[in-house]
Z-matrix of the N, CA and C atoms (Angstrom, degrees):
N
C 1 1.382
C 2 1.508 1 110.79
N 3 1.294 2 118.47 1 138.33
C 4 1.485 3 123.61 2 176.27
C 5 1.456 4 107.46 3 -122.38
N 6 1.349 5 115.60 4 140.44
C 7 1.489 6 117.95 5 178.49
C 8 1.545 7 105.67 6 -110.79
N 9 1.380 8 118.00 7 128.53
C 10 1.430 9 119.01 8 176.55
C 11 1.549 10 101.98 9 -132.71
N 12 1.371 11 114.65 10 121.66
C 13 1.475 12 119.85 11 -180.00
C 14 1.539 13 107.44 12 -64.31
N 15 1.336 14 116.34 13 143.37
C 16 1.540 15 121.78 14 179.04
C 17 1.513 16 113.05 15 -49.37
N 18 1.290 17 120.38 16 -34.69
C 19 1.473 18 123.99 17 -176.24
C 20 1.525 19 112.08 18 -84.88
N 21 1.350 20 119.75 19 -9.69
C 22 1.469 21 120.81 20 178.32
C 23 1.473 22 111.02 21 -74.13
N 24 1.345 23 115.94 22 154.36
C 25 1.498 24 123.22 23 -179.63
C 26 1.492 25 106.45 24 -119.28
N 27 1.311 26 116.22 25 104.25
C 28 1.456 27 123.15 26 177.63
C 29 1.527 28 107.99 27 -112.98
N 30 1.334 29 113.92 28 121.05
C 31 1.514 30 114.76 29 -179.49
C 32 1.553 31 111.32 30 -72.55
N 33 1.273 32 112.71 31 146.51
C 34 1.508 33 121.87 32 -172.29
C 35 1.544 34 108.90 33 -62.17
N 36 1.335 35 117.70 34 -20.72
C 37 1.476 36 117.09 35 179.64
C 38 1.549 37 114.53 36 -94.17
N 39 1.274 38 112.89 37 -6.21
C 40 1.547 39 117.91 38 176.09
C 41 1.522 40 109.21 39 -70.07
N 42 1.340 41 114.98 40 149.17
C 43 1.436 42 119.60 41 178.60
C 44 1.511 43 106.31 42 -112.39
N 45 1.316 44 119.07 43 126.22
C 46 1.436 45 123.97 44 -177.66
C 47 1.549 46 109.20 45 -122.67
N 48 1.267 47 119.50 46 123.26
C 49 1.430 48 128.11 47 -171.66
C 50 1.570 49 109.87 48 -72.95
N 51 1.307 50 114.45 49 156.08
C 52 1.432 51 122.69 50 178.80
C 53 1.537 52 111.44 51 -58.46
N 54 1.265 53 112.85 52 138.39
C 55 1.518 54 121.32 53 176.23
C 56 1.491 55 113.51 54 80.78
N 57 1.349 56 118.18 55 2.44
C 58 1.440 57 120.09 56 179.26
C 59 1.536 58 111.05 57 -78.63
N 60 1.341 59 115.46 58 150.97
C 61 1.478 60 121.92 59 178.54
C 62 1.531 61 106.58 60 -122.06
N 63 1.303 62 116.09 61 132.90
C 64 1.509 63 122.91 62 177.39
C 65 1.496 64 104.84 63 -124.51
N 66 1.366 65 114.19 64 117.41
C 67 1.455 66 121.19 65 -170.10
C 68 1.492 67 110.88 66 -91.06
N 69 1.405 68 113.98 67 -178.07
C 70 1.457 69 123.07 68 -175.82
C 71 1.600 70 115.70 69 -49.37
N 72 1.268 71 112.36 70 135.91
C 73 1.529 72 116.92 71 173.33
C 74 1.460 73 116.94 72 68.06
N 75 1.349 74 119.07 73 -1.69
C 76 1.464 75 121.81 74 177.39
C 77 1.490 76 109.88 75 -65.65
N 78 1.311 77 115.91 76 149.97
C 79 1.497 78 119.78 77 176.42
C 80 1.580 79 108.05 78 -126.50
N 81 1.339 80 114.10 79 124.00
C 82 1.451 81 119.13 80 176.38
C 83 1.535 82 105.16 81 -115.49
N 84 1.332 83 116.51 82 115.92
C 85 1.467 84 120.99 83 -171.03
C 86 1.557 85 112.17 84 -84.95
N 87 1.305 86 116.44 85 175.95
C 88 1.420 87 123.85 86 -174.70
C 89 1.503 88 112.39 87 -59.87
N 90 1.343 89 115.56 88 139.62
C 91 1.417 90 125.77 89 179.10
C 92 1.558 91 116.31 90 64.57
N 93 1.340 92 116.69 91 5.51
C 94 1.483 93 118.82 92 176.18
C 95 1.550 94 108.81 93 -70.10
N 96 1.304 95 115.41 94 146.76
C 97 1.448 96 124.16 95 -179.70
C 98 1.468 97 112.82 96 -118.97
N 99 1.361 98 120.24 97 116.18
C 100 1.384 99 124.91 98 179.74
C 101 1.473 100 107.80 99 -111.55
N 102 1.386 101 117.88 100 126.15
C 103 1.444 102 121.68 101 179.87
C 104 1.470 103 115.82 102 -68.49
N 105 1.324 104 119.24 103 -179.56
C 106 1.446 105 123.75 104 179.61
C 107 1.544 106 110.16 105 -73.06
N 108 1.338 107 113.44 106 149.09
C 109 1.435 108 123.46 107 176.30
C 110 1.520 109 117.35 108 55.47
N 111 1.332 110 112.54 109 34.90
C 112 1.463 111 119.58 110 178.28
C 113 1.558 112 109.33 111 -90.65
N 114 1.363 113 116.39 112 157.89
C 115 1.461 114 123.69 113 173.43
C 116 1.383 115 109.77 114 -121.93
N 117 1.383 116 120.39 115 120.28
C 118 1.427 117 124.46 116 -179.94
C 119 1.525 118 102.97 117 -116.20
N 120 1.443 119 111.74 118 114.98
C 121 1.426 120 121.50 119 -172.40
C 122 1.503 121 113.39 120 -73.92
N 123 1.340 122 115.69 121 170.45
C 124 1.425 123 127.08 122 -178.40
C 125 1.552 124 110.49 123 -54.50
N 126 1.294 125 119.51 124 130.21
C 127 1.447 126 124.84 125 173.91
C 128 1.551 127 114.80 126 72.60
N 129 1.353 128 115.75 127 8.49
C 130 1.464 129 115.97 128 179.80
C 131 1.552 130 112.49 129 -75.21
N 132 1.281 131 115.36 130 160.18
C 133 1.440 132 121.54 131 -175.59
C 134 1.588 133 107.55 132 -129.53
N 135 1.334 134 117.35 133 125.11
C 136 1.454 135 121.92 134 177.63
C 137 1.490 136 104.92 135 -122.52
N 138 1.398 137 114.71 136 112.16
C 139 1.505 138 121.44 137 -172.83
C 140 1.472 139 113.50 138 -68.09
N 141 1.378 140 114.48 139 169.76
C 142 1.472 141 123.81 140 -178.56
C 143 1.545 142 109.70 141 -56.30
N 144 1.300 143 117.64 142 127.15
C 145 1.460 144 120.38 143 174.96
C 146 1.581 145 116.88 144 75.01
N 147 1.320 146 112.97 145 0.37
C 148 1.536 147 117.51 146 175.62
C 149 1.526 148 107.17 147 -61.55
N 150 1.369 149 115.92 148 146.95
C 151 1.466 150 119.52 149 -178.97
C 152 1.556 151 107.70 150 -123.28
N 153 1.306 152 114.55 151 128.62
C 154 1.468 153 121.09 152 171.70
C 155 1.540 154 110.90 153 -120.58
N 156 1.273 155 116.89 154 133.44
C 157 1.456 156 123.43 155 179.14
C 158 1.548 157 110.16 156 -71.76
N 159 1.334 158 114.41 157 -169.24
C 160 1.453 159 118.30 158 176.20
C 161 1.493 160 109.81 159 -79.59
N 162 1.392 161 113.49 160 156.41
C 163 1.378 162 122.43 161 171.28
C 164 1.545 163 114.80 162 64.08
N 165 1.312 164 118.85 163 25.84
C 166 1.398 165 125.78 164 176.39
C 167 1.516 166 111.23 165 -81.50
N 168 1.347 167 118.26 166 145.03
C 169 1.501 168 121.43 167 173.98
C 170 1.514 169 104.87 168 -121.33
N 171 1.335 170 117.27 169 121.30
C 172 1.469 171 121.10 170 175.33
C 173 1.536 172 104.58 171 -116.91
N 174 1.355 173 113.45 172 114.00
C 175 1.497 174 116.45 173 -173.24
C 176 1.499 175 114.03 174 -80.04
N 177 1.329 176 116.79 175 175.22
C 178 1.439 177 121.92 176 -174.05
C 179 1.555 178 113.45 177 -49.71
N 180 1.236 179 115.22 178 137.27
C 181 1.515 180 129.00 179 171.54
C 182 1.539 181 110.80 180 60.75
N 183 1.288 182 123.40 181 23.81
C 184 1.441 183 124.71 182 171.51
C 185 1.521 184 108.94 183 -74.40
N 186 1.291 185 115.20 184 147.87
C 187 1.414 186 123.08 185 -179.76
C 188 1.572 187 112.98 186 -119.81
N 189 1.252 188 115.54 187 108.37
C 190 1.536 189 119.72 188 -175.08
C 191 1.560 190 105.42 189 -108.52
N 192 1.286 191 114.51 190 93.91
C 193 1.520 192 119.14 191 179.47
C 194 1.528 193 110.61 192 -80.95
N 195 1.368 194 112.45 193 142.38
C 196 1.398 195 119.67 194 177.75
C 197 1.531 196 110.90 195 -65.74
N 198 1.315 197 122.53 196 152.51
C 199 1.485 198 126.92 197 1.39
C 200 1.574 199 114.19 198 -95.89
N 201 1.335 200 115.98 199 51.47
C 202 1.509 201 121.79 200 179.41
C 203 1.541 202 109.81 201 -53.72
N 204 1.312 203 113.67 202 147.40
C 205 1.497 204 119.78 203 175.27
C 206 1.507 205 106.22 204 -136.37
N 207 1.335 206 117.76 205 118.19
C 208 1.419 207 125.63 206 176.95
C 209 1.509 208 110.31 207 -108.61
N 210 1.310 209 118.31 208 128.10
C 211 1.459 210 119.85 209 176.32
C 212 1.523 211 111.63 210 -78.57
N 213 1.300 212 116.64 211 -174.05
C 214 1.482 213 122.48 212 178.70
C 215 1.527 214 111.23 213 -63.05
N 216 1.311 215 116.02 214 140.66
C 217 1.452 216 123.01 215 170.34
C 218 1.482 217 115.36 216 75.35
N 219 1.311 218 119.91 217 23.80
C 220 1.495 219 121.37 218 -175.53
C 221 1.538 220 104.47 219 -89.26
N 222 1.396 221 111.38 220 141.93
C 223 1.495 222 122.03 221 172.83
C 224 1.517 223 109.52 222 -110.57
N 225 1.286 224 113.91 223 125.96
C 226 1.431 225 125.37 224 176.32
C 227 1.535 226 108.87 225 -113.13
N 228 1.304 227 120.95 226 110.28
C 229 1.436 228 123.92 227 -176.32
C 230 1.547 229 114.67 228 -70.31
N 231 1.338 230 114.94 229 174.48
C 232 1.467 231 117.44 230 -178.33
C 233 1.560 232 110.42 231 -62.77
N 234 1.344 233 114.82 232 138.46
C 235 1.411 234 122.51 233 171.86
C 236 1.500 235 113.57 234 66.08
N 237 1.328 236 118.81 235 18.07
C 238 1.497 237 121.13 236 176.52
C 239 1.528 238 107.97 237 -68.98
N 240 1.327 239 116.47 238 150.83
C 241 1.472 240 118.66 239 175.64
C 242 1.463 241 106.29 240 -129.41
N 243 1.367 242 118.87 241 127.38
C 244 1.432 243 126.57 242 169.90
C 245 1.467 244 106.62 243 -109.17
N 246 1.405 245 117.87 244 106.23
C 247 1.473 246 124.23 245 -169.40
C 248 1.540 247 109.11 246 -78.72
N 249 1.342 248 116.33 247 177.30
C 250 1.423 249 119.64 248 -179.82
C 251 1.509 250 112.72 249 -148.66
N 252 1.338 251 119.08 250 11.85
C 253 1.465 252 119.03 251 -173.37
C 254 1.547 253 107.30 252 -137.67
N 255 1.380 254 116.50 253 114.37
C 256 1.436 255 122.21 254 -179.45
C 257 1.550 256 113.67 255 -64.65
N 258 1.334 257 113.51 256 -36.39
C 259 1.433 258 122.76 257 -172.77
C 260 1.502 259 111.91 258 -129.91
N 261 1.311 260 119.27 259 69.92
C 262 1.433 261 120.99 260 -169.41
C 263 1.583 262 113.05 261 -74.14
N 264 1.259 263 113.81 262 133.06
C 265 1.411 264 120.84 263 178.56
C 266 1.608 265 106.19 264 -148.89
N 267 1.306 266 118.58 265 143.86
C 268 1.459 267 123.95 266 173.69
C 269 1.501 268 111.04 267 -79.81
N 270 1.410 269 116.90 268 -30.56
C 271 1.414 270 119.27 269 -174.96
C 272 1.508 271 106.60 270 -131.12
N 273 1.309 272 114.13 271 159.01
C 274 1.540 273 123.57 272 175.25
C 275 1.556 274 106.20 273 -79.70
N 276 1.325 275 116.30 274 167.15
C 277 1.507 276 121.29 275 -176.82
C 278 1.542 277 109.66 276 -57.88
N 279 1.386 278 119.01 277 -25.46
C 280 1.499 279 118.86 278 177.89
C 281 1.485 280 114.78 279 -82.16
N 282 1.403 281 114.12 280 -0.92
C 283 1.471 282 118.08 281 178.07
C 284 1.574 283 113.18 282 92.97
N 285 1.325 284 117.70 283 -5.54
C 286 1.428 285 117.79 284 176.61
C 287 1.489 286 111.15 285 -80.29
N 288 1.400 287 112.15 286 146.48
C 289 1.483 288 121.54 287 -178.19
C 290 1.548 289 108.02 288 -58.05
N 291 1.342 290 115.81 289 129.63
C 292 1.461 291 120.05 290 176.65
C 293 1.574 292 107.42 291 -73.39
N 294 1.340 293 113.73 292 145.77
C 295 1.441 294 120.21 293 175.42
C 296 1.587 295 108.35 294 -114.32
N 297 1.288 296 113.44 295 174.78
C 298 1.525 297 115.72 296 177.27
C 299 1.558 298 111.86 297 -57.76
N 300 1.323 299 119.28 298 -25.55
C 301 1.480 300 119.57 299 178.85
C 302 1.500 301 115.73 300 -78.92
N 303 1.382 302 115.44 301 -5.36
C 304 1.458 303 120.64 302 -175.96
C 305 1.544 304 114.77 303 -94.02
N 306 1.316 305 116.13 304 12.01
C 307 1.472 306 118.58 305 -176.18
C 308 1.538 307 106.69 306 -161.13
N 309 1.330 308 113.45 307 156.96
C 310 1.466 309 120.57 308 176.41
C 311 1.507 310 110.81 309 -110.16
N 312 1.301 311 117.19 310 120.93
C 313 1.486 312 120.89 311 -177.78
C 314 1.509 313 106.99 312 -74.55
N 315 1.358 314 112.41 313 137.96
C 316 1.511 315 119.98 314 174.39
C 317 1.499 316 104.64 315 -122.72
N 318 1.365 317 118.28 316 149.80
C 319 1.416 318 121.37 317 -170.31
C 320 1.542 319 115.90 318 -117.66
N 321 1.321 320 113.31 319 170.78
C 322 1.446 321 121.35 320 174.21
C 323 1.548 322 104.53 321 -106.81
N 324 1.332 323 115.22 322 131.24
C 325 1.479 324 121.38 323 173.89
C 326 1.515 325 110.57 324 -107.82
N 327 1.300 326 116.92 325 128.02
C 328 1.459 327 122.80 326 -177.19
C 329 1.571 328 106.70 327 -121.50
N 330 1.370 329 114.63 328 117.93
C 331 1.467 330 118.28 329 -174.27
C 332 1.519 331 110.40 330 -85.79
N 333 1.332 332 115.08 331 173.24
C 334 1.496 333 124.93 332 -174.02
C 335 1.515 334 113.78 333 -46.21
N 336 1.332 335 116.19 334 129.58
C 337 1.426 336 122.37 335 169.85
C 338 1.518 337 115.06 336 78.45
N 339 1.269 338 120.07 337 -6.17
C 340 1.485 339 123.01 338 -177.62
C 341 1.473 340 109.30 339 -66.23
N 342 1.378 341 117.43 340 152.39
C 343 1.427 342 124.21 341 175.26
C 344 1.519 343 110.93 342 -131.22
N 345 1.367 344 114.26 343 138.79
C 346 1.471 345 121.73 344 -179.74
C 347 1.502 346 106.85 345 -120.82
N 348 1.373 347 116.84 346 117.08
C 349 1.398 348 121.40 347 -175.41
C 350 1.534 349 116.04 348 -71.34
N 351 1.342 350 114.63 349 167.25
C 352 1.436 351 124.22 350 -172.20
C 353 1.552 352 110.42 351 -53.69
N 354 1.269 353 114.69 352 134.94
C 355 1.512 354 125.31 353 174.56
C 356 1.509 355 112.80 354 64.26
N 357 1.291 356 117.11 355 14.88
C 358 1.517 357 118.35 356 172.85
C 359 1.505 358 110.88 357 -72.60
N 360 1.279 359 118.37 358 150.75
C 361 1.453 360 124.27 359 173.33
C 362 1.504 361 112.48 360 -119.63
N 363 1.234 362 120.15 361 130.10
C 364 1.460 363 124.92 362 178.63
C 365 1.544 364 103.98 363 -111.74
N 366 1.318 365 115.64 364 115.14
C 367 1.458 366 122.31 365 -175.56
C 368 1.552 367 109.46 366 -93.27
N 369 1.326 368 113.17 367 109.22
C 370 1.491 369 118.05 368 -176.14
C 371 1.492 370 113.63 369 -65.82
N 372 1.317 371 118.13 370 150.37
C 373 1.502 372 128.65 371 0.22
C 374 1.510 373 114.45 372 -87.85
N 375 1.326 374 122.70 373 116.43
C 376 1.362 375 125.45 374 174.89
C 377 1.516 376 110.10 375 -136.74
N 378 1.335 377 117.44 376 156.81
C 379 1.390 378 124.13 377 -179.81
C 380 1.602 379 107.87 378 -123.39
N 381 1.325 380 116.05 379 130.53
C 382 1.476 381 123.65 380 178.02
C 383 1.526 382 103.51 381 -102.70
N 384 1.356 383 115.12 382 121.91
C 385 1.436 384 118.37 383 179.99
C 386 1.473 385 118.31 384 -73.98
N 387 1.328 386 115.42 385 171.96
C 388 1.488 387 122.43 386 -176.01
C 389 1.495 388 111.26 387 -58.24
N 390 1.341 389 115.12 388 132.34
C 391 1.450 390 123.25 389 175.77
C 392 1.559 391 110.95 390 58.42
N 393 1.206 392 122.72 391 21.83
C 394 1.502 393 124.80 392 177.58
C 395 1.510 394 106.78 393 -78.53
N 396 1.345 395 117.07 394 159.96
C 397 1.443 396 121.33 395 -179.57
C 398 1.549 397 105.88 396 -133.01
N 399 1.349 398 115.72 397 119.63
C 400 1.442 399 123.90 398 177.55
C 401 1.610 400 103.98 399 -97.81
N 402 1.326 401 115.72 400 122.17
C 403 1.448 402 117.88 401 179.77
C 404 1.464 403 115.30 402 -68.47
N 405 1.300 404 118.73 403 153.05
C 406 1.412 405 123.95 404 179.16
C 407 1.541 406 111.60 405 -53.08
N 408 1.278 407 115.41 406 139.47
C 409 1.495 408 121.14 407 179.11
C 410 1.474 409 117.98 408 74.33
N 411 1.337 410 117.62 409 3.36
C 412 1.465 411 118.95 410 178.69
C 413 1.489 412 113.46 411 -77.06
N 414 1.392 413 112.86 412 157.47
C 415 1.421 414 117.28 413 176.92
C 416 1.555 415 105.09 414 -121.21
N 417 1.325 416 117.00 415 113.15
C 418 1.427 417 122.77 416 -170.33
C 419 1.588 418 105.49 417 -98.07
N 420 1.350 419 113.93 418 121.82
C 421 1.402 420 122.96 419 -178.35
C 422 1.574 421 114.58 420 -120.38
N 423 1.329 422 111.94 421 -8.72
C 424 1.482 423 117.61 422 177.29
C 425 1.556 424 107.10 423 -133.93
N 426 1.332 425 110.26 424 161.87
C 427 1.564 426 118.11 425 177.51
C 428 1.477 427 108.77 426 -56.04
N 429 1.333 428 116.08 427 145.40
C 430 1.469 429 124.74 428 179.12
C 431 1.547 430 106.34 429 -112.10
N 432 1.356 431 118.64 430 123.77
C 433 1.411 432 121.88 431 -179.42
C 434 1.511 433 112.17 432 -66.89
N 435 1.430 434 117.10 433 162.14
C 436 1.414 435 122.18 434 172.77
C 437 1.526 436 109.02 435 -54.21
N 438 1.368 437 115.41 436 139.08
C 439 1.469 438 124.09 437 173.87
C 440 1.523 439 116.21 438 67.25
N 441 1.366 440 116.50 439 6.07
C 442 1.444 441 119.83 440 -176.78
C 443 1.543 442 109.40 441 -79.39
N 444 1.297 443 115.47 442 145.80
C 445 1.462 444 126.34 443 171.45
C 446 1.525 445 107.35 444 -106.54
N 447 1.332 446 117.73 445 111.33
C 448 1.428 447 122.96 446 -178.10
C 449 1.474 448 112.64 447 -117.03
N 450 1.368 449 116.46 448 147.56
C 451 1.497 450 118.27 449 -179.12
C 452 1.530 451 103.59 450 -153.91
N 453 1.338 452 114.01 451 159.49
C 454 1.504 453 124.84 452 170.61
C 455 1.466 454 113.13 453 99.49
N 456 1.329 455 112.86 454 -175.04
C 457 1.456 456 122.11 455 -176.33
C 458 1.535 457 109.99 456 -133.63
N 459 1.285 458 120.62 457 102.19
C 460 1.498 459 125.85 458 -2.21
C 461 1.545 460 109.84 459 -72.13
N 462 1.314 461 112.64 460 157.49
C 463 1.468 462 118.18 461 -179.43
C 464 1.531 463 114.21 462 -66.16
N 465 1.345 464 117.42 463 131.87
C 466 1.418 465 122.52 464 177.18
C 467 1.533 466 107.88 465 -126.77
N 468 1.360 467 114.12 466 156.60
C 469 1.437 468 116.48 467 -179.49
C 470 1.523 469 108.39 468 -75.47
N 471 1.306 470 115.10 469 128.76
C 472 1.439 471 121.27 470 -178.74
C 473 1.556 472 109.52 471 -116.67
N 474 1.392 473 119.49 472 -3.42
C 475 1.431 474 122.17 473 -179.71
C 476 1.471 475 107.74 474 174.30
N 477 1.346 476 111.20 475 -166.78
C 478 1.473 477 121.83 476 -179.72
C 479 1.524 478 108.72 477 -130.04
N 480 1.378 479 113.27 478 149.36
C 481 1.485 480 118.46 479 176.77
C 482 1.512 481 109.92 480 -130.86
N 483 1.305 482 116.66 481 154.06
C 484 1.485 483 119.80 482 173.97
C 485 1.499 484 112.69 483 -95.15
N 486 1.311 485 114.74 484 -170.37
C 487 1.464 486 119.32 485 178.72
C 488 1.496 487 114.80 486 -57.44
N 489 1.372 488 116.64 487 -27.59
C 490 1.445 489 120.59 488 -179.50
C 491 1.553 490 111.56 489 -78.60
N 492 1.291 491 117.18 490 -10.83
C 493 1.462 492 122.34 491 179.99
C 494 1.530 493 115.48 492 84.35
N 495 1.381 494 113.97 493 4.00
C 496 1.453 495 119.31 494 -179.82
C 497 1.533 496 108.10 495 -90.16
N 498 1.374 497 117.04 496 139.76
C 499 1.433 498 120.92 497 178.67
C 500 1.531 499 108.20 498 -56.18
N 501 1.363 500 114.02 499 139.10
C 502 1.439 501 121.41 500 180.00
C 503 1.507 502 110.72 501 -87.78
N 504 1.360 503 117.00 502 154.66
C 505 1.392 504 127.60 503 -173.84
C 506 1.544 505 107.75 504 -114.19
N 507 1.380 506 117.90 505 130.23
C 508 1.462 507 119.56 506 172.54
C 509 1.548 508 113.12 507 -68.92
N 510 1.341 509 115.34 508 131.87
C 511 1.472 510 121.75 509 -178.64
C 512 1.501 511 109.87 510 -158.12
N 513 1.355 512 117.29 511 122.26
C 514 1.433 513 123.62 512 173.19
C 515 1.544 514 114.27 513 50.87
N 516 1.361 515 113.89 514 47.42
C 517 1.435 516 120.10 515 178.56
C 518 1.558 517 116.80 516 72.86
N 519 1.343 518 114.87 517 6.52
C 520 1.435 519 120.00 518 175.86
C 521 1.536 520 110.47 519 -124.92
N 522 1.279 521 117.44 520 178.63
C 523 1.416 522 124.59 521 174.72
C 524 1.582 523 104.11 522 -117.55
N 525 1.298 524 116.93 523 130.28
C 526 1.494 525 123.10 524 -173.25
C 527 1.491 526 113.54 525 -121.82
N 528 1.310 527 117.48 526 138.57
C 529 1.422 528 120.70 527 177.21
C 530 1.498 529 108.25 528 -84.32
N 531 1.372 530 118.43 529 119.94
C 532 1.472 531 116.71 530 -179.24
C 533 1.528 532 115.22 531 -69.59
N 534 1.370 533 116.82 532 -11.91
C 535 1.486 534 119.20 533 -179.25
C 536 1.490 535 110.28 534 -89.67
N 537 1.407 536 115.93 535 -45.55
C 538 1.463 537 118.25 536 -171.91
C 539 1.530 538 114.19 537 -106.16
N 540 1.383 539 116.73 538 -14.66
C 541 1.435 540 121.38 539 -172.72
C 542 1.476 541 116.34 540 78.44
N 543 1.365 542 115.62 541 -1.10
C 544 1.478 543 119.77 542 -178.90
C 545 1.585 544 107.43 543 -61.81
N 546 1.380 545 113.76 544 144.15
C 547 1.426 546 119.56 545 -177.42
C 548 1.523 547 109.25 546 -111.76
N 549 1.333 548 115.36 547 148.84
C 550 1.507 549 123.13 548 179.29
C 551 1.457 550 110.11 549 -136.94
N 552 1.275 551 117.91 550 149.32
C 553 1.455 552 123.35 551 177.27
C 554 1.533 553 112.63 552 -118.22
N 555 1.315 554 115.42 553 150.39
C 556 1.503 555 119.77 554 177.65
C 557 1.504 556 107.93 555 -95.09
N 558 1.291 557 117.27 556 125.81
C 559 1.535 558 119.67 557 -179.53
C 560 1.548 559 108.15 558 -79.39
N 561 1.311 560 113.68 559 172.24
C 562 1.452 561 122.21 560 177.69
C 563 1.567 562 111.17 561 -61.11
N 564 1.319 563 117.88 562 -29.56
C 565 1.394 564 118.76 563 -178.80
C 566 1.564 565 116.32 564 -94.29
N 567 1.373 566 110.50 565 17.21
C 568 1.468 567 117.23 566 177.14
C 569 1.473 568 118.96 567 80.16
N 570 1.328 569 117.25 568 13.95
C 571 1.487 570 123.22 569 -179.40
C 572 1.496 571 107.66 570 -99.49
N 573 1.361 572 115.74 571 145.44
C 574 1.437 573 120.99 572 177.60
C 575 1.607 574 110.06 573 -94.79
N 576 1.231 575 116.73 574 133.34
C 577 1.488 576 123.50 575 179.77
C 578 1.441 577 110.74 576 -126.29
N 579 1.320 578 118.01 577 150.61
C 580 1.477 579 122.96 578 174.10
C 581 1.517 580 107.58 579 -71.92
N 582 1.362 581 115.44 580 132.71
C 583 1.415 582 121.36 581 178.92
C 584 1.487 583 110.37 582 -74.20
N 585 1.389 584 117.68 583 142.67
C 586 1.492 585 121.19 584 -177.78
C 587 1.468 586 109.08 585 -88.83
């Protein structure tokens, strides 16, 4: 069963997975793919050909421009923007109005379990790593590693988070989640990995 609010605009060519809910005034454009059990909030925009995995939550008024790809379990906060144009212009150098053929769209990729806080902007092309957390209001201009907590303008890593989204605490040469007790190790190349 799929729920689509009467005021939502879902293109006939879009694919929406079972159990998903699309709320008031949301727009799902042509060829977009929404996985199962997703929630698309009021006034959200999902661009043509954008892909969302299963169990994603896109909060109110978020803008997901194509060719964005979101893996399973991604959280997109209210009014988040995933851009798609490195050099935006309304007109060409000669003053003529630009068309879709006058530029190449580049996307934002968000990996499994990552969360992007309210009003954050991800400037394409960037990749947000698995289970990473982008703080509200941040402007992401560089790739974000797995499990990184980033904040600011431009966003910089200020810590690490686990799968629960809680900042990790350094203990005995590891990083530990105070909520779940899960342990993580820092590799020689500065990446955080789940301890076995």
